[in-house]
Every structure is written in C-alpha cells, then in structure tokens.
N, C-alpha and C positions, 0 to 999 in steps of 0.2 A: 055464493060469492066469496066466502072465506076460502073455499076450496080453490077458486081461481086465483085469489091473491097469494095463497100459499104456493101454488104451482108456479106463478109468475116470480115470486121471490126465489124459489129454488132454481128456476131457469136463469135468473140474473146472477145468482151465486155461482152456478156452474159455468156460466159464460165468463165471469170474472176470474174464476179458477183456471179456465182454459187459457185466458189471456196471460195470466201470471206464468203458467207452465210454458206457454209459447215464448214469452220473453226470456225465461230461464234457458230454454233450449237454444234460442237464438244467440244468447250470450255465450253459452257453452260452445256452440258451433263456431262463432266468431273467434273465440279464444283458441280453439283447436286449429282453425285455419291460420291464425296468426303464428302459432307455435310451429305448424308445419311449414309455413312460408319462411320464417326465420331460419328454421333448420335446413330447408332446401337452399336458401341463399348462402348460408355459411358453409354448407356442405359443398356447394359449387365453387366457393371462393378458396377453399383450402386445397392444397396440393397433396396428393398421396406421397408417402415416403418413397425415395428412389429405391429401385430394386437392387439387391446385392448381386444378382446374377441374371443375365438374360442369355438364353440359349436359342440359337437359330442356325439353320444350315446356310442361310443367305439373308442379308439385309440390304435393301435397296432404298436409298433416300432420293425422293423425286422432287421436282419443282412444282409450281402451281399447275402447270399444264400436264403433269404426270411423266415428264421426261426424267430419266435417271441422271442424278448428279454424282452420286457416290454409291459404289457397290462393294459390299464386304462379302467375301465368300471363300471358296477354295477352288483350285484346279488339281490336276494330277500330281503336282509337286508339293502342294501344301496350301497355306493361306494366301489370300490375294485381296488387294484393295485397288479399285479403279476409280479415278476421278474424271469426270467429263465436263465439257463446257456446256453452255446453254443450248447449243444445237445437238448435244448428245455425242459429240466426238470425244474419244478418249484422249486425254492429255497427260495423265500421270498414272503409272502403274507401280504398285509395290507388290512384289512377288517373292517366292523363294524356290530353291531347288536343293539338290543334294549337297551343294557346296556352301549354301548360305543364302542371304537376302539379296534382292535386286531392286533398284529404283530406276525406272525408265521414264524419261521425259519425251513426250511426242510433240511434233509440230502439228499445225492445223491440217497438213496433208496426210497425217496418220503415220509418218515415218519417225522412228526413234532418232532423236538428235543428241541425246545425252543419256549416259547410263552410269550407274554406280553399282558394282556387284562384287561378290566374294567368290574366290576360287580356292583351289588347294594351297596356293602360295600366300593368299591374303586378299587385300582389296585392289580393285581396278576401277579406273575412270575412263570412259570412252566418250569423245565428243565428235559428232559428225556434222556434215552440212545438211541442207534440207532434202537431199536425195539419199541420205544415210551413207554417204561415202566418208571414210575415216579422215579426220582432221588432226586430232590429238588423242593419244592413248597413253595413259599412265598406269603402271602396273608394278607388281612385285614379282620377283622370280627367285631362284635359289641363291643368287648372289646379293640381292638387294632390290633397289628400285630401278625402273627403266621408264624413260619418256620418249615417245615417238611423235614427231611432228610432220604432218603431210602437207604438200602443196595442193591447192585446189585442182582436182582432176587427176591426181597422181595416186596410184595404188600403193606405191612404196613410200616409206618415210623419206624426208629430205634432211632431217636432223634426228639424231639418236643420242640420248644422254643416258648413261647407265653406270653400272658397277661391274668390274671384271672379277674373275674368279679369285684373284689375289687381293680383292677388296679395294683396289685402286679404281678411280673414276675415269670415265672417258666421255668425250663428245666427238661425234662423227657427223660430218655433213656429206650429202650425196648430190651428184650432178643430176641434170634432167634425164640422163641416160642410166640412172640408178647405180652409177659407179661412185665409190668413195672419192670425194673431192678434197677433203681436208679433215684433220683431226687435231684435237688438243692432246698433247702428251700427258701421260699419267704415271704415277709411281716414280721410279728412279729416272725416267726419261725427262722429267720436268726440269727446266733450267734453274 
C-alpha cells in the first residue's frame, strides 16, 4: 500500500510539474506571438526610405484598369514622356531631337494642335486647328522674331509681323489671293 501511495504521490507531483511547464511555455509562446505581431504591425506601418536613384529603360503608370496614363521612356532621338487620357489616347508629348526639346499638345482626334519646340535659331510656337492646319506660328530667325497668322482654310499667312535685316519692324497683310494687301512702314519710312 505504501508503494501505491508513493507512486500516486509521484504521479501527482509529475502531473503538477507538467502543468507548470505547460503554463510557462504557453506564456512564452503568447509573449513571442505578441512581440511578432507588434513587430509586423509597426513594420507594415513604416515606409521605406525613398530611393536615391531608380533606373529603368521604361516606366509606365497605369490606372486601376491597367490602361497607361503616363509613359516615360525614349525613342530614337532621346528621352520621351507621353500623357494619355482615361481612354488611352495620347494628349501630351514631351520629346527631344538634335535641336532641343519639344512639347506637343494633341486634340482628342489625335492631331497636334499646339507645339513648342527648339530649332537652330531658338524657340518656336505653332498653333493649329483640329485638322492640324496652321493658324498661328511664332518663331525666331536670323533677324529676330516673326509671327504668322493664318485664316481658317488658308495655307498662306494673312498677317506677318517680323523684323527686317536692318532691325526695323514690319507688319504685312495679305489678300485672299495671297497678294500683299497692306503694310505698316518701318524704319525711316514711318511718319
């Protein structure tokens, strides 16, 4: 009987020891999960530092449907940026060539209606109608600036404003037959 009582006491002691060990491991596991959870939450909440340099041959930013809105890349002449509307139609192009940079504004029909670009003489601005027919052209040339204004449907300008070789200014108007119809005198000819 004593043997049985001793064995029973030993089993009770071992069972109590197992419960204490189990409670310790449960507490350790709970603490570890809490630390891991807090670390994961704070890790997700913090932003990584911005990169000093991103290198890519092409970057395309798309909308929620995956349609391109902005494309950064290059063509045969150099760097290029294209912006599109929600339907994917290009509406703004920033490009460059051997003379310098260019900005082209396109209408919904895909035709360029305004442009700003550089050439060997300097800057130029071209404004067209919706069919890409010239309306206003402002440019630099060897003598200074020049402005050409077209009538709708006319290939030739109806008004020209510019600078002569002697650095005097001029304004010339043209008839529907493309013949000079009037001019404002310049230089010594002015009253």
